[in-house]
C-alpha positions as CSV (number, residue, x, y, z in Angstrom):
1,W,0.0,0.0,0.0
2,M,1.1,3.6,-0.6
3,R,1.7,6.1,2.1
4,S,2.4,9.8,1.5
5,S,3.8,12.5,3.7
6,V,4.1,16.3,3.1
7,S,6.5,18.7,4.7
8,L,4.9,21.6,6.6
9,G,7.1,24.7,7.1
10,F,10.1,23.6,5.1
11,G,9.8,26.6,2.9
12,R,10.3,28.9,5.9
13,L,13.6,27.1,6.7
14,V,15.1,27.6,3.3
15,G,13.7,31.0,2.6
16,K,11.8,32.4,-0.4
17,D,13.1,32.7,-3.9
18,D,11.7,34.6,-6.9
19,K,9.3,31.6,-7.4
20,G,8.0,31.5,-3.8
21,V,8.6,28.7,-1.3
22,F,8.5,24.9,-1.5
23,E,6.9,22.1,0.4
24,V,7.8,18.5,-0.3
25,I,5.7,15.4,-0.8
26,V,7.0,11.8,-0.7
27,V,4.9,8.8,-1.6
28,A,6.3,5.3,-0.9
29,D,5.0,1.7,-1.3
30,A,7.4,0.3,1.3
31,E,9.8,1.3,4.1
32,H,7.4,4.1,5.0
33,A,8.9,5.2,8.3
34,A,12.5,5.0,7.0
35,V,11.6,7.1,3.9
36,E,9.8,9.7,5.9
37,D,12.7,9.9,8.4
38,L,15.3,10.2,5.7
39,L,13.4,12.8,3.9
40,V,13.3,14.9,7.1
41,K,17.0,14.5,7.5
42,T,17.6,15.4,3.9
43,L,15.4,18.5,4.1
44,F,17.3,19.7,7.2
45,A,20.6,19.0,5.4
46,I,19.4,21.1,2.5
47,A,18.5,24.0,4.9
48,E,21.7,23.6,6.9
49,H,24.0,23.7,3.8
50,S,21.9,26.3,2.0
51,I,21.4,24.0,-1.0
52,P,19.1,25.7,-3.5
53,I,15.9,23.6,-3.6
54,E,14.4,23.4,-7.1
55,E,13.0,21.0,-9.6
56,G,15.6,18.5,-10.9
57,I,18.0,18.4,-8.0
58,S,19.2,15.2,-6.3
59,V,20.7,15.1,-2.9
60,G,22.9,12.1,-1.9
61,G,24.4,10.9,1.3
62,L,21.8,8.5,2.7
63,H,24.5,5.9,3.1
64,R,26.0,8.0,5.8
65,V,22.8,8.2,7.9
66,A,21.0,5.0,7.0
67,P,23.4,2.3,5.7
68,E,20.9,-0.5,6.3
69,F,18.2,1.4,4.3
70,V,20.6,1.8,1.4
71,K,21.7,-1.9,1.6
72,K,18.0,-3.1,1.7
73,T,16.6,-0.7,-1.0
74,G,19.6,0.3,-3.1
75,K,18.6,3.9,-2.8
76,S,21.1,6.4,-1.5
77,A,19.8,9.8,-2.6
78,F,16.5,11.8,-3.0
79,Y,15.5,13.3,-6.3
80,F,13.2,16.4,-6.4
81,T,10.8,17.2,-9.2
82,Y,7.2,18.4,-9.7
83,P,4.5,15.9,-8.8
84,T,3.5,14.8,-12.2
85,F,1.1,12.2,-10.8
86,L,-1.1,15.0,-9.3
87,P,-3.3,17.6,-11.0
88,D,-1.5,20.8,-11.9
89,K,-3.6,22.8,-9.3
90,F,-2.2,20.6,-6.6
91,G,1.3,21.8,-7.4
92,T,0.8,25.2,-5.9
93,I,-0.5,26.5,-2.6
94,G,-1.9,30.1,-3.0
95,D,0.3,32.5,-4.9
96,N,3.7,31.8,-3.3
97,A,4.1,28.1,-2.4
98,R,4.8,25.1,-4.7
99,I,5.0,21.4,-4.1
100,L,8.0,19.3,-5.0
101,W,7.9,15.5,-5.1
102,A,10.9,13.7,-3.6
103,F,11.6,10.1,-4.2
104,P,14.6,7.9,-3.3
105,I,17.0,7.0,-6.1
106,S,20.1,4.8,-6.5
107,A,23.7,6.1,-6.5
108,S,23.9,5.4,-10.2
109,E,20.7,7.3,-10.9
110,H,22.0,10.1,-8.8
111,E,25.2,10.3,-10.8
112,Y,23.2,10.0,-14.1
113,A,21.0,12.9,-13.1
114,K,24.0,15.1,-12.1
115,A,25.9,14.2,-15.3
116,H,23.0,14.4,-17.8
117,G,20.5,16.8,-16.2
118,D,17.0,16.4,-14.9
119,A,15.2,16.2,-18.3
120,A,17.4,13.3,-19.5
121,F,17.0,11.6,-16.1
122,E,13.2,11.9,-16.1
123,D,13.2,10.8,-19.8
124,L,15.2,7.7,-18.8
125,L,12.7,6.9,-16.0
126,E,9.8,7.2,-18.5
127,E,11.5,5.1,-21.2
128,R,12.3,2.3,-18.7
129,E,8.7,2.6,-17.2
130,V,10.1,3.1,-13.7
131,D,7.6,3.8,-10.9
132,P,9.5,6.1,-8.5
133,M,7.1,5.3,-5.7
134,E,8.3,1.7,-5.8
135,I,11.0,1.8,-3.2
136,L,12.4,-1.7,-3.8
137,R,12.6,-1.3,-7.6
138,S,15.7,-1.9,-9.6
139,S,17.9,1.0,-10.6
140,A,17.1,2.5,-14.0
141,V,20.8,2.9,-14.8
């Protein structure tokens, strides 16, 4: 079964850019508690290190805080994009807040996204018919 979680107040931690603030949704079919916990840790790391949050970024390092999760799932980073599985209206909150979708990705997917860019990575996921909500899925790369 799927479970989703949404950040509340994350946008206030990282500040506002010219596009407004972001909140983040994660949807997972397995390892729910671990995925939620790791997303929170990733969001705090983004805020602490002033990493610009935007569509198409990936943030690694899960192996440092959750080696057992990485070993079990093969996922060691989070990728952030717009929630394409939701209606467009859901992607914004009022005039100044937007929703990003975060999902765990493998180290090779993380490297691919960094090397080839977000459009190429998302095209790859689509070509390989990857369901990013499937936490125990094989890597697309």
